[in-house]
C-alpha positions in Angstrom: -7.1 -11.2 22.3 -5.6 -12.6 19.0 -5.5 -16.0 17.9 -2.5 -18.0 16.6 -3.9 -19.8 13.6 -1.7 -19.8 10.4 -3.9 -20.3 7.0 -2.7 -20.2 3.8 0.7 -20.0 1.9 1.9 -17.0 3.9 3.1 -16.6 7.4 1.0 -14.6 9.8 2.3 -13.0 12.9 0.3 -12.1 15.5 0.0 -10.1 18.7 -0.2 -11.9 21.7 0.5 -8.6 23.9 3.3 -10.7 25.5 5.9 -8.2 24.6 6.3 -4.1 25.4 7.2 -1.1 23.6 10.8 -0.7 25.1 11.3 -4.6 24.4 10.6 -4.4 20.8 12.2 -1.4 19.7 15.4 -2.9 21.7 15.4 -6.1 19.6 14.9 -3.9 16.4 17.9 -1.5 17.1 20.1 -4.5 17.5 18.7 -6.1 14.4 18.8 -2.9 12.1 22.5 -2.5 13.1 23.4 -5.0 10.5 20.1 -4.5 8.7 19.6 -0.5 7.8 15.8 -0.1 6.7 14.5 3.5 5.1 11.0 4.6 5.8 8.9 5.8 2.9 6.1 8.1 3.7 3.9 9.7 0.8 1.9 12.6 1.9 -0.1 15.5 -0.3 0.2 18.6 0.7 -3.6 18.8 2.2 -3.0 15.6 4.3 0.8 17.1 6.0 -1.9 20.0 7.2 -3.9 17.4 9.1 -3.3 16.6 12.8 -2.6 13.3 11.9 0.9 14.1 10.0 2.0 16.0 13.0 1.1 13.3 15.3 3.2 10.6 13.0 5.7 13.1 12.8 6.4 13.2 17.1 6.0 9.7 17.0 9.1 9.2 14.7 11.1 11.7 16.7 14.4 10.1 18.2 13.9 7.1 16.1 16.9 5.1 16.5 16.6 2.0 14.2 15.8 3.7 10.7 18.5 5.1 8.6 16.6 7.2 6.3 12.9 8.6 6.2 12.1 10.0 2.7 8.7 12.1 2.9 7.5 12.2 -0.5 5.6 15.4 -1.0 3.2 15.2 -4.2 0.1 17.4 -5.0 2.2 20.4 -4.0 3.3 22.4 -6.6 3.8 25.6 -4.4 7.3 26.4 -3.0 5.3 27.3 0.4 4.4 23.8 0.5 7.6 22.5 0.1 8.8 25.1 2.9 5.7 23.8 5.3 6.9 20.2 4.7 10.4 21.0 5.9 9.3 22.6 8.9 7.1 20.1 9.7 9.6 17.3 9.8 12.5 19.4 11.2 12.1 17.3 14.3 13.2 14.3 12.7 16.9 15.6 12.1 19.2 14.3 9.8 17.1 11.4 9.0 14.6 13.1 7.2 14.7 13.9 3.3 11.8 15.7 1.5 11.6 14.4 -2.1 9.3 17.0 -3.8 7.8 15.5 -7.1 6.0 18.5 -8.2 8.7 21.1 -7.9 10.8 22.2 -10.6 13.8 19.5 -10.1 10.9 16.9 -9.6 9.2 17.8 -12.9 12.7 17.8 -14.7 13.3 14.4 -13.6 10.1 13.0 -14.6 10.8 14.9 -18.0 14.1 13.2 -18.1 12.5 9.7 -17.6 9.8 10.7 -20.6 12.4 11.4 -22.8 14.1 8.2 -22.4 10.7 6.7 -23.5 9.7 5.7 -19.7 5.5 6.2 -19.1 5.6 8.1 -15.7 3.1 10.6 -16.6 0.1 9.5 -14.3 0.8 11.0 -10.8 -0.7 9.6 -7.9 0.6 7.4 -4.6 2.2 4.6 -6.8 4.3 7.2 -8.4 5.2 9.0 -5.4 5.8 5.7 -3.6 8.0 4.0 -6.8 10.1 7.5 -6.7 11.0 7.1 -3.0 12.1 3.4 -4.0 14.5 5.2 -6.6 15.6 7.3 -4.0 16.5 4.9 -1.3 18.0 2.3 -4.0 21.0 5.1 -4.4 22.1 4.3 -0.8 23.7 0.5 -1.0 23.5 0.1 2.5 19.9 0.1 2.8 18.8 -3.5 2.8 15.0 -3.0 3.2 12.1 -0.3 3.0 9.3 0.4 5.2 5.7 2.3 3.7 3.0 3.8 5.7 0.2 6.2 4.7 0.4 9.7 6.7 -3.3 9.7 7.5 -3.1 7.5 10.7 -5.3 9.2 13.4 -4.0 6.8 16.0 -0.3 6.3 14.9 2.0 5.0 17.5 5.6 4.2 16.8 4.9 0.5 17.8 3.0 0.0 14.6 6.2 0.8 12.2 8.4 -1.2 14.7 6.3 -4.5 14.3 6.5 -3.7 10.5 10.1 -3.3 10.3 11.2 -6.3 12.8 10.4 -9.0 10.4 12.4 -8.0 7.8 15.7 -7.0 10.4 15.5 -10.3 12.7 18.7 -12.2 12.3 16.6 -15.3 12.5 14.4 -14.8 9.6 14.5 -14.6 5.8 11.3 -12.9 4.7 11.5 -10.8 1.6 8.0 -9.1 2.0 6.2 -7.9 5.2 2.0 -6.9 4.9 0.4 -5.3 8.2 -3.3 -6.0 8.9 -5.4 -4.6 12.0 -8.5 -3.8 13.0 -10.6 -1.3 11.3 -13.0 -0.4 14.0 -14.2 2.9 15.9 -17.8 2.9 17.1 -18.2 1.2 13.8 -16.8 -1.2 11.2 -14.5 0.7 8.3 -12.7 -1.2 5.9 -15.5 -1.4 3.3 -13.6 -2.3 0.4 -11.8 -5.2 2.0 -15.0 -6.2 3.6 -17.5 -5.8 0.8 -15.5 -6.3 -1.9 -12.2 -8.0 -1.8 -13.1 -10.9 0.4 -16.4 -12.2 -1.5 -14.7 -11.2 -4.8 -11.7 -13.2 -4.4 -14.3 -16.1 -3.1 -16.4 -15.6 -6.3 -13.1 -15.8 -8.5 -12.1 -18.8 -6.8 -15.6 -20.3 -7.2 -15.8 -19.7 -11.0 -12.0 -20.1 -11.9 -10.9 -22.6 -9.3 -8.3 -22.7 -7.0 -5.7 -20.5 -8.6 -2.6 -19.8 -6.9 -2.6 -16.3 -7.0 -6.4 -15.9 -5.9 -5.7 -18.7 -2.7 -2.3 -16.2 -2.1 -4.7 -12.9 -2.0 -7.3 -14.7 0.1 -4.2 -15.4 2.7 -4.3 -11.9 3.7 -6.1 -10.6 6.3 -6.1 -7.0 5.2 -5.0 -6.9 1.6 -5.5 -3.5 1.0 -3.5 -2.2 3.8 -0.9 0.8 2.8 1.5 -0.5 5.0 4.3 -2.9 4.0 7.9 -3.6 4.0 10.1 -5.1 1.5 13.7 -5.9 0.6 16.0 -3.4 -1.6 16.4 -6.7 -4.1 12.4 -7.2 -4.8 11.7 -3.4 -5.5 14.1 -3.5 -8.2 12.1 -6.1 -10.1 8.7 -5.0 -9.2 6.5 -3.3 -11.3 3.7 -1.3 -9.3 0.3 0.7 -10.6 0.5 4.1 -10.2 -3.2 4.4 -9.3 -5.4 2.9 -6.7 -4.4 -0.2 -7.8 -0.8 -0.2 -5.9 -1.6 -2.4 -2.9 -3.1 -5.3 -5.5 -0.3 -4.9 -7.9 2.1 -4.8 -5.4 0.9 -8.2 -4.2 0.6 -9.5 -7.5 4.5 -8.6 -8.1 5.5 -9.8 -5.0 3.7 -13.0 -5.5 5.4 -13.3 -9.3 9.2 -12.5 -7.8 9.5 -14.3 -4.7 8.3 -17.4 -2.5 5.1 -17.3 -0.7 7.5 -18.7 2.4 9.6 -15.4 2.2 6.2 -13.6 2.9 4.3 -12.8 6.1 1.6 -10.4 7.2 1.7 -8.9 10.8 -0.8 -7.7 13.3 0.5 -4.1 14.0 -1.2 -4.5 17.7 -3.5 -1.1 17.4 -6.9 -0.6 16.1 -6.1 1.8 12.9 -8.0 4.8 12.1 -7.3 7.1 9.2 -9.4 9.3 6.3 -12.2 7.5 5.1 -12.8 8.0 1.3 -16.4 8.8 0.3 -18.2 5.8 -1.3 -19.5 8.0 -4.3 -22.0 5.4 -5.9 -23.0 8.4 -8.1 -19.7 8.7 -10.0 -17.1 5.9 -10.8 -14.3 8.5 -11.0 -14.4 9.2 -7.6 -13.8 8.0 -4.0 -14.1 4.0 -2.9 -15.8 3.4 -6.7 -12.9 4.9 -8.3 -10.7 2.7 -6.1 -12.8 -0.4 -6.7 -12.2 0.1 -10.5 -8.8 0.4 -10.6 -8.6 -2.8 -8.0 -10.5 -5.0 -10.6 -8.9 -3.9 -13.4 -5.4 -4.6 -11.5 -7.1 -8.3 -10.6 -8.4 -8.8 -14.2 -4.7 -7.9 -15.9 -3.0 -10.2 -13.5 -5.1 -13.7 -13.9 -5.1 -12.6 -17.6 -1.4 -12.6 -17.4 -1.4 -16.1 -16.0 -3.4 -17.9 -18.7 -7.0 -17.1 -17.8 -9.3 -16.6 -20.6 -12.2 -14.3 -19.7 -15.3 -13.6 -21.7 -18.2 -11.2 -20.5 -20.2 -14.6 -19.8 -17.7 -15.0 -17.3 -17.9 -11.8 -15.8 -21.7 -11.7 -15.4 -21.5 -15.4 -13.7 -19.0 -13.5 -11.5 -21.4 -10.8 -10.8 -24.2 -12.7 -9.9 -21.7 -15.2 -7.5 -20.2 -11.9 -5.9 -23.5 -10.7 -4.8 -24.0 -13.9 -3.2 -21.1 -13.8 -1.1 -21.3 -10.4 -0.5 -24.9 -10.6 0.6 -23.8 -13.3 3.1 -21.1 -11.4 4.5 -23.4 -8.5 5.3 -25.3 -10.7 7.6 -22.1 -12.1 9.1 -20.8 -8.4 9.6 -24.4 -7.3 10.9 -24.0 -10.2 13.5 -20.3 -9.1 14.4 -21.6 -5.7 14.9 -24.3 -6.2 17.3 -22.6 -8.5 19.4 -20.0 -5.8 19.8 -22.3 -2.9 20.5 -21.3 -1.3 17.0 -23.5 0.8 15.0 -24.2 -0.9 11.5 -25.8 0.8 8.8 -27.3 -2.2 6.9 -29.0 -0.1 3.9 -25.8 1.5 3.2 -23.8 -1.7 2.9 -26.7 -3.0 0.8 -26.0 0.0 -1.3 -22.4 -0.4 -1.8 -22.3 -4.1 -2.3 -25.1 -3.1 -5.1 -22.4 -0.5 -6.7 -19.5 -2.7 -6.6 -21.2 -5.5 -8.3 -21.9 -2.8 -11.4 -18.1 -2.3 -11.6 -17.7 -6.3 -12.0 -19.2 -6.2 -15.3 -18.2 -2.5 -16.3 -14.9 -3.0 -15.5 -15.1 -6.5 -17.4 -16.1 -4.6 -20.7 -13.4 -2.5 -20.2 -10.8 -4.9 -19.6 -12.5 -7.2 -22.7 -12.0 -4.4 -25.0 -8.4 -3.1 -23.8 -6.9 -5.9 -22.0 -3.5 -4.5 -22.0 -4.3 -0.9 -21.0 -2.6 0.2 -17.6 -0.6 2.6 -15.6 2.5 0.9 -14.1 6.0 2.3 -13.3 9.0 0.5 -14.8 10.9 -1.8 -12.8 13.9 0.1 -11.3 16.2 -2.5 -12.7 14.6 -1.1 -16.3 15.3 2.2 -15.3 19.0 2.0 -13.8 19.8 0.2 -17.3 18.5 2.8 -19.4 19.9 5.8 -17.0 22.2 4.1 -14.9 22.8 7.7 -12.5 18.8 8.4 -12.0 18.7 7.3 -8.6 21.7 9.6 -7.5 19.6 12.3 -9.9 17.0 11.9 -7.3 19.1 12.5 -4.5 21.2 15.5 -5.9 17.3 16.7 -6.4 16.5 16.6 -3.1 19.7 18.2 -1.7 19.1 21.2 -4.5 15.9 21.7 -2.9 17.1 21.8 0.7 19.8 24.3 -0.7 17.6 26.3 -2.8 14.7 26.7 -0.7 15.7 26.7 2.8 
């Protein structure tokens, strides 16, 4: 049973279990008749062949509250990958468009941006999502866009409906909606949120003070969720990282470009299960360690842009404070797991925290040496200033791939 607590500067929309799917969908269908929305689904060649993707496609069949669904196929260099993706998404009918970033037209489009002076060379989820934003911006009717990952094992269309409704409802004026959910099976998941983000934010507030951005981040129940909805207007102004810092970087841009009172988070109403990354304690360039590194760099850069002056002494203090908060969190999670009959590997949790702590100072050193290094995508406002027709180029690219490879 969900609580009803409102905490922090953003609105929290709970799931009280008092509305059924049919009522929710009808409300959304009525709302989107005046407020058309698009959906972005970034997927790699390997993920589209997993059972979760087929489940998601089946759940989306017959959807009547979306105008366009953009499936961004990346890390897929073979035309057979593209054709397979078209086949897997065929049940969505004319709503679906496959945007193949690694095909000849996709490569040519990125080259056009490079020739114009834009740095779009770093592949990843951030670049894929950014490209889909541009595709949807070419349609002036679309008022907002939703995004979710394609590896959700227990996907249900209710999840998407709850994510979209706060944006489209006539009685609301939200610019941005972030999802939250329980990451639980027979054990607790969400290690980077539980063991890194929450203790880190509390530590930063303790070391730096009640910075508005840190308080803002700490108001989200699941700041690293890959599911959000955003207005087309806000999309034009946001700069997002191309790496694992996408979620934190997006929140930083949303904080900068709109008011917290126009931001909400919503309980998707279902436990959430998806593909789990290895911790990779021995390799900072893989798994959760790589994710942690990108997140830390994103937070450090954002705080620096807000006038926070870092020193190596501050990073050392931050690591010590983080360890204290994280170890206290492990004690709390252990008690919660036991009460709920969950498996809990306390030694593994402690090892993860120790690995994350090392990265706090390591990434601090890297940031201290090169504070402006970042792989951020340009704003779409800037791209359209230099290349006014580029969103339409993406549309022609999609249509051209459909005609040539069908």
